[in-house]
TORVO-283899 format. One record per residue: residue in one letter; y, x negated, z of N, C-alpha, C in turn. Coordinates in pm, whole numbers, plus 50000, padded with zeros to 5 digits. Atoms other than C-alpha are relative to their C-alpha. Layout:
<nodes>
AYXZYXZYXZ ...
</nodes>
This chain:
<nodes>
M498384988650014500325002449989500734989050009 T498515002650019503914990049923500394994950154 I499335005549855505404968650247501465009349968 R498574991549953507944992150388500884996250112 T499605007249916508604972350667499684987650036 V500035015649979509064936350761500264999750161 I500135002949855508094925051143500414984249999 F499925017649952510044891451276499554999950120 D499585002749880509324872751524501044993550012 L498855006549977512054854851694500064989149993 D499945015449969511644820251839499134994049910 D500555012950095510874791851595499745010149885 T500084994350143511064819351307501245003449979 L498614993450035514544833251318501094986250049 L499065008949919516214813451590499154988149988 W500745009750005515304772451595500004996550136 D500014999549868514204776551988499474985950028 K500595013749951512444742551997501284986049966 K498605007750014515844724551876500745004250078 S499194998649879517704741752137499684997750113 I500475004849830515814730852416499984987150003 A500005010650030515464698452269501354992550035 T498485002549983519464694752262500475002250135 A499494999149849519654708952604499144987650109 F500855008749929516944682152746501014987949943 E499355011950039519244655052556501305001250053 L498805000049886522304668252714500114998150126 T500324999049884521194671453037499194982750050 C500625011849963519084637153042501504989350011 K498475007650018522524621152887500624997850151 K499514999349875524044635053212499534994550098 A500895009349867521364618953462500554987049963 A499965014850022522284585553283500974999550017 E498395002149962525904588153362500054995650142 Q500224998749829524584589153747499364991450043 V501125011749899521894565553818499564995749837 A500825005950160519974539253555498715006949988 V501294992650030517554562753386500004999149824 N499814995550158516564561253001499685013649980 P499944986150049517254597052874498855004049935 S500924999050059514244595552650498945001150106 E501424999449894511794586952923500235010250087 L499834990649893513454610953173499215015649927 E500404983350054513064642852931498134998049983 V501375002850001509154630252879499355000850169 T500274996749860508864630753249500215013450068 V499284985249941510784662053315499405010849971 R501044989550058508534680753053498494998450042 E500755002849945505734667353206499725008850161 A499644998949864506804678253556499965014549977 A499774987049986507574711853435498705006149945 R501434992850049504364723253267499254996950106 N501294997249890502114713153578500745006850095 L499054987049904504844731853803499485010949969 Y500124984950073504454764053578498725003750006 A501344995250004501074762353569499215000350144 S500514997049828500504758953961500525012950077 Y499594982949939502174796154025499505008549988 P500714991249982500714823754098500295010049876 T499434991050079502904840153853499804993449845 Y500525008750143501294815953542499385009649909 D501224992250105498494842253407501315010949935 Y499044987450073501384869653377500834992349933 T499095003950084503914847753203499444996549871 Q500515002750112501144834252957499505015449913 M500214985750014499994873252914501205005749902 I498854996950093503734880052801500504989349953 G499875008150107504274850152653501524992050056 I498835005149945507024828852834499594985050015 N500315011249988506644789852822500824993250124 P499715009949908507534763853088501764999949994 F498795003149995510504753652940501285010949992 E499504987749989511954790952917500455002050139 G499624997949873511654790953278500714991350078 L498755007249926513924762053340501245000849964 W498424992550037516714783953200500015014550024 G500044986850006515844818853256500365006250137 T499204997749866517184841153528498875008450034 F501324992249954514174867853512500525012450069 D499614990549922516464893553637499415017349930 D500704990650058513944920553534499545008950090 P500544989149891512694951653704498704998350080 T501324997549930508964945453737499724989550123 N500325010249882507374930154035499744984249939 E500205011650080505994902953818501154990449982 F498915008150036509324893753698500754996650127 Q499065002349837511124897654065499194987450056 Q500525013049929508284871454167500554989149941 L499635008050070509124851753887501434991349988 K498545000749961512884854253960500064989950126 A499475000149887512604844354301498884984750029 I500825014550033510174811454204500844990949912 V499305009550076512384795453931501284992250051 P498975007949969515324779954125499354988050058 A500385011949953513094757154316498964993349892 Y500195009250103511434751553984500364991749909 R498605005450048514404740453837500014984050030 K499915011949923514914717654090498974990750062 N501005007850027511634704854125499464990849899 S500675005050124510964698053786500734988549967 W499215010950020514044674353754499684991150127 T500105010149871513474659654101498504991749972 V501535008350027509574650053997500654992549900 G500045011850101510504635253677500954989349994 L499375013349978513304613053814499094993850096 A501315011849908510664600954075499164993949984 K501075009650049508234591753849500794986949898 L499185012750067510904568353689500654993250129 G499545006049915511614556754032501245005550082 I498124992349957514884577854114499365011850126 D500244988349869514284596454488501285003549988 N498864993249929517054618254471500195016749941 A500174985250032516584658554514501465008449926 E498734995150028520364663954499500404998849845 L499814998450146520714653654145499085009449927 G501144995150048517284668054062500795015049973 A499694991850009519104697554153501075006749902 E498815000950122522254693353940499645002349885 L500965001650106520314687053669499465014349960 G500624985549979518504719953712500685008549938 E498604988249989521674741253717500304993949819 Y499095005550121523144719253412499425004549864 F500774993450119520304727753215500015012449926 I499954988750009520964760053209500965001649908 E498855000550116524424756753057499684993849892 A499825010550137523424730552798499055011049930 R500814990550084520774757252661500565011449952 K498884990050067523224784052634500654995849910 Q499045004850139525424761852443499544996349918 S500595007050135523034750452218499095009149904 P500774991450057522084781352029499944998349797 F500415004650124520394770651687499255013349919 V500784988250149519374795251363499814989949873 Y500075006850116517694781851095500725003649872 E498804999250110519824778350769499855012349915 E500284985750088518134806050562499935010650101 T500194991749926517654828150840501115014849967 Y499454987949998520614852450784500125000649805 E500164998550140520314848950369498935008049976 V501384993450039516804861250388500445017550084 L499644982449935517984892450644500855005349921 D498994991750115520744899850408499435004249912 A500904996350146518494903750102499005011650057 L501214989449969515954924650324500965013950021 K499214988549893518584946750520500355008649860 G499614987950079518794984550356498664999849891 N501594995950100515384976950121498475000250097 Y501194997149894513254975550437500235003350102 K499785000749882512774985750781499734988950050 L500415012149962513164955750976499704999150198 I500454998449853511674950951319499974988350086 L500185013749919511944922651563498935002450118 L500874997249899508894917551759499904987050103 T500225013949932508984888252029499735001050118 N500625000349856507294876152326501064996350110 G499325007049914508964870452648500985009050139 S499354993249892511384881452951500755006749902 P498874990950032513544911252857501684994450040 S498835008849980516524893252999500434989749928 L500035010850053515874861552870500504999649817 Q499744996750153515404872252508501055007349971 H498374997350036518594894752542500924989350004 T499225011850010520354862052629500054993149864 K500395005950161519094846152307500985007549891 L499424994050119520274874452107501585000850026 E498435003049967523774872552297500614989149960 I499505016350032524434838052214499975000149862 T499874998150147523654848151860499975012249938 P500174988049996524994878351816500095005949867 E500274992650128524734884351421498845003749966 I501794996650036520754886651480499825016549991 A500574988349979520384918951616500285013649935 P500034987350095522224940551407499305006649892 Y500855001950089519894933651144498775009550046 F501074994149936517284954651344499935013150017 D500374984349977516074989251319499564998850142 H500584993449889514204986251647499674980750081 I500305011149942513844955051881498775002850120 V501244998049899510364953252076499804986050070 I500265011249906509994928752382498644998250096 S501234999149876506694920452569500275004050094 G499524997749866508164919952870500495015950028 D499434985450003509724956052828498175008549986 F501064995950011506134966252733499024999250062 G501065001249940503884951952924499114990149946 R501345006150037501544932952713500774989949879 G499435005950113502314904752465499374996649862 K500595004450123501354890352128498834988550057 P500584991750102498404888052058498825013449981 D500634987649952497454920452220500235010649885 A499874991650051496594945252007500725010450000 S499344987349923498474973552195501514997249968 I498314999849998502154957552125499915003149854 F499824995650159501434959351733499945014049994 E500134986350017500164990651769501085009250018 H498904991649946503185003851979501164997749911 V498695003050138505634987251658499725012749915 L500164993950138503615010751394500435012150086 K499544985749955504095042851654501604999949994 I498724997750039507935035351662500774998149891 A499595000650163508265026851329499395011649920 D500774988450087506135057051209499714993849873 I500795002150155504005036950933498624995450057 Q501465003250018500785024250903499974988450011 A500025011550018499414988950918500184993949884 D500095007550117499034982150578501475008649945 E498925003050070502784990450515500934992350049 A499005011449959504194963850705499204987449961 I500315015350009503994925050705500584992450115 M499215005149856504244905651040500374983749923 V499535014050032506284871150967500144993650110 G499775010549897505904843651236499564987050009 D500285017049998505514806951308498734994750081 N501204999549899502534811451581498595007149959 L501714992850013498864815251462499425009250091 M500774996249878497844823351796500445014850043 T499464984749946500234854351856500605007749886 D499214991650124501784865151541499165002349906 I501124995450085498844861351317498985003950022 L501224990049895496214870651557500005009350029 G500134989849959497354896851685500585011449900 S499754994350089498644911951358498565002549927 S501104994250097495174909151205499115006750088 R500844990249921493484925251506500485020549957 I499574984450033495224958451361499865003649820 N499805000150166494764947750968501165003449965 M498425001850039498334941750943499944987649892 R500095016450089499134914450646501194991750114 S499445011549884500844885050799500524990149896 A499925015950050502804854650649500474992150118 W500155008449851502304824650877501384986849930 I499065007050060505854805450822499814984750087 N500365013749962504624767150863501054990549957 R499215011350025507584745750844499534984850009 E500425012249920505954717851036498534992049967 E501505004250008502644714650874499365000050052 K500675004549877500744722151132498735005949944 A501695000850058496644724451087499785014550034 P500414984549980495134756351041499185000450148 V501205000749888492764771451327498965006749969 E501004993050076489634783351258499485013550064 G499954988449967489264818751279501235010650007 V498354992850016492944828551255500614995149865 T499845001850101493534831550905501275011249943 P498914988750052497204847150781499805003349877 T499984995650121497234866450455500804994649883 Y499125009650051500284842350329500254990650086 E498945012349942501854810150399500714994149973 I498645006050037504914797650376500914991850085 E499115012249942507274768950434501344999950049 S498754998049992510644784450432499855014950010 L499944988750006511454818350528500425006449853 L499645001550131513244818250159498715006249916 E501194995850115509714821950001499675013450004 L500694985149941509104855850183500605007149915 L499694990150083511734872149940498945002849846 P500904998450109509804864949632498395005950027 L501084995149948506654872249802499975014550008 L499884986249985507574905649895499865009049886 K499804994250139508174914649544498234999549926 T501324997550050504554907249453498945007350062 I501314992049949502614926549723500225012749967 
</nodes>
């Protein structure tokens, strides 16, 4: 059946989230190096490692995995969302931010919890000041708007995903519906969130295509309801056995001629 609806992932599909996080780390580690004798690149490595380990140690970890919130989002999100799980995460993240930077510093021989706390708070502002959007994002959305129903389907905390949209205010108006896993209660690749999108858009699975960068969420999830998918593989990632996108593209611009052939 002809495609009527295009469903987009947000992070690292439309927004260049990895670059935003890398820039926030660069700015924060540079700030650290202005105060203590530390190599900024080495500090980024140790803080990333500390953040991953701490994040996995908290009782909220399973929930964040299910909803789709990664450790580095935990370093700048407020999680001011109403569910008990998000409230638990909200209570954890201030110490998580401080400890991630404090442990990262300590691994490089710097015992300074006060600086760790300062850097943890600075990282939040550095990330907010570093929104990056892929060069082709708006061109593609301009071409599709009015010709297709557009839906944004993103994993994450509602407060954090809305913050991302607030600091890139041009994106949200393109979409007829915005669905966030933290609002729904399950994240991609759970089939139920894709079925929810079909319901609110009043379409069948064969009338839509999922466009995303993540094989294990966007592509796997859409395949579970027999929806076609376009995997945007900008970084030449290796395929994953058992997860096969309908189409593979290297740039969002390739989506435009592709849709005309379906």
